[in-house]
N, C-alpha and C positions, 0 to 999 in steps of 0.2 A: 866765507873767505873773501878777502878783498882782492879784486883783480889788479894785477900789476902789468902795465903795458910793456911788451917786449920792445927791444930797440927798433925793430922794423915797423912797429905800430905807431911810433911817435910821429913820423912825418904824416901819416894818415890822419891822426888826431889834429895835427897842426893845420892841415888843409881844411878839414871840416870847420875848425874854429875860424880860420881866415875867411872862408866863404860866408860864414854866418855874420862876421863883423862887417863885411862888405854889404850884405843885404840889409842889415840893421841900419847902416849909415844912410842908405837910400830911403828907408822908411822914416827915420828920425827927421830928415830934412823936410818932410811933409806934415809933421805934427803942427797944427795951427788951429786957431779959432775957426769954427765952421766945418772943419774936416770931420768925417765920421770914422769911428773905429773900423767899420766894415771896409771903407776905402783903404785904410792902412793895411788891413788883412789882405785885400786883393793885391796891393802893391808888393807885399812881402811874398805872396805866392808866386807872383810873376818874377820877382827878383831871384828866388831860389831856383825856379824852373829854368831860368836863363843860365844858371850855373850848373845844371845837371843834378841838383839836389832835391830832396823831398822834405816835406814838413814832418817833424817828429810828433806834432800835436794832432793834426787832422786825422780823425779816425781812432785816436787813442781811447781805449775803453777800460775803465776801472770798475765796471758793473753798472754804471749809470747810462749806458748807451755811448756811442762813439762821439768824441768831441767834434763839433761841426766846423771848426775854423783852423787856419794855419797858425794864428797867434792867439795869445790870451791878452785881452784888453780890459783892464780893471780901473774903474774911475772912482776917485774920491774915497768913499768908505769901503769899496771893494778891494780886498787884499790881493787876491790872485784868482786865476782861472776864469776871469770874466769872458763872456762870449761877445765878440765884436758885434755891434748893432748899428742902426742907422741914425742914432741920436747925435747931432753935431756936437763937437767939443765946444765948451763955453769958456769965456774969460773967467779965470779963477779956478778952473778945474785942475785936479791932479790926475794925471793919467799914467798908469803903469803898464808897460808893454813887455810881454815875455815871449821869447822866440826860441825855437829849436829846429834843428835840421839833421838829416842823415845824409852822408855822402861817402860812397865807397865802403859802406858797412860800418861807419863810425859816426857817433853823435856828438853834437855840440849844443850848448844851452846858454842863453844869456838874457838878461832883462835890465831895463832901466825905468825910472820914473822921472817925470818932469812936470813943471807947471805949464799951464796953457795961458798965454797972455800974462796978466799980473796976478800973482798969488800973495796971500798974506805973509808977513814976516815969519809967523810961526810955521806955516806950511813950508816955506823955503828952508827954515831951520830943520824941519823933519827930513826934507830931501837931502840937505847937506850932510846931516849926521848919519843918515842911513847909508849914503854912498861912502862916507868916511869910514864907517864901520866895516864895510865890505873890504876896502883896501887895507885896513888894519888887520883883518883876519887873513887876507891873502899874504900879507908880509910875514905872518907866522907859520905859513904852510911850508915848512922846511923839513928835511929828513931828521927824525928823532922827536919832532914835536908830536903832540897828541891832539886828537879831535877836540877834547875838552878845552884845550888852549884857545882854539879858534872861537868856540862858542862863548867862552868866558870873555874874550876881548870884545865881541859884539855886545853882549849883555851889559858889561860894565860901562861901556861908553854910552850906549843908548839909554840905559836906565838912569845914568848920572845926569842926563839931559831932560829927564822927566817923561821919556817915551816908553811905550810898551813893546815887549819882545814877544812875538807870536810863538806859542809853544806847540801848536798842533801841526805846524808845517815846518819842514826842515830841508836842508840841502842834501846832496847825495853824490855817490860815485857815478861816473859816466864813462862810456867807451863803446863797446859793441852793443850795449843796450842803453836806453835813455836813463834808466834808473838802475844803478848797481850799488852794492855795498861800498862804503859804509854810509850810514846816515850821518848828516853833518848839522847838528842842532845849532841854533844861534844863541844858546845858553849853555851853561855848564860850569865845571870846575877845572882849574888848571891842573895839569898833570894826570888827567883821567882820560879814558877812552883809548881807542886803538892808536898805536904809533904810526906815523907817516914814514914812507920810504920812497926812494926814487921810482918813478913809473906809476905811482898812484895818481889817478886823475879825479878831481872833485868839481862838482858844481856847488860853489859857495854862494848862498843867497839870503842875506838878511831881509826879513819881512817885519817892518816896524810900524807901530801905530802911535797916533797922537794921544790916545787915551788908553782904555782897557786893552790888555793883550788878548782877551778871549775873542773867539770868532764863532760864526755859524755859517751854514751852507744854505743858499737859497733853493727854492723849489725846482729850479732848472737842474739841480743835482751837481752843478759845477761851481758856480760863482760863490766864493767865500768872502764874507763881509765881516767887519768889526762888529762885535756884539752891541757896542754903544753908539754906533754910527760915526765914530771919529775917522778922520782920514788915515790912510796907510800908504807906505812907500815900500818899494821892492827893487833891489839891485842885485845883479847876478853876473858871475863870470865862470867860464870853464877854465880850470887851473891845473896844470901838470906839475907834480912835484919832481924836481931834478936835483942832482948832486949840488948844483950851484944855487938852489933856491926855487921859488915859485916862478912858473912861466904862465902868463895869462894868454891862453890860446884864442880867446875872443876879444882881445884888447881892441879898443876903438882905433880906427885907421888914422894915421897922422898925415 
């Protein structure tokens, strides 16, 4: 069953989303050549603690042992779930940062990818199209739409550009738990899947590769990389379905 947020829960979800957006803005401002992912992780941990929130990721356990950091930092061929380390970011790197927090019993989840220094035109195109596919899917998250409509929009756009759409990883519902029903694939057919209705909250997150869409997991049990070593990008927002359309709860600060 897909959880539907009650009227009184919506302000709590909005608060969690706003706090996450604030903390992400602090971290994003520090992404630069020479900075280490571990430093970004520490900055995020401090930022959410100052807001009375806790990391949704640190200690999260899927059977591989607890995740050791507050953010996921995935570089170049790493798709998601990279563990922040002490290797400085280099000119030309693509870094994907995934963030989640819990505040007042409610979760928010968001991610972005960006180039470090100067990246190749093809890498920049990957970044642009992946982000565009996210907002295209969000625009379709309206009452009466179906999950397959969102996945189809991501898949059709990204594959038309020659990019791969990861199949093994999908978006999800979110609220009182970090991961709730339904699953939100980035591929599918229009008019299929569960229908959306007001009060449903989704973490929509395209994960797109420059090459083969297939992935594998490294020996650390967490880091997922492209099977062919091609670069990957990841963008995500927490989105509330309302009578008036989608509301991005983790929208960047203006």
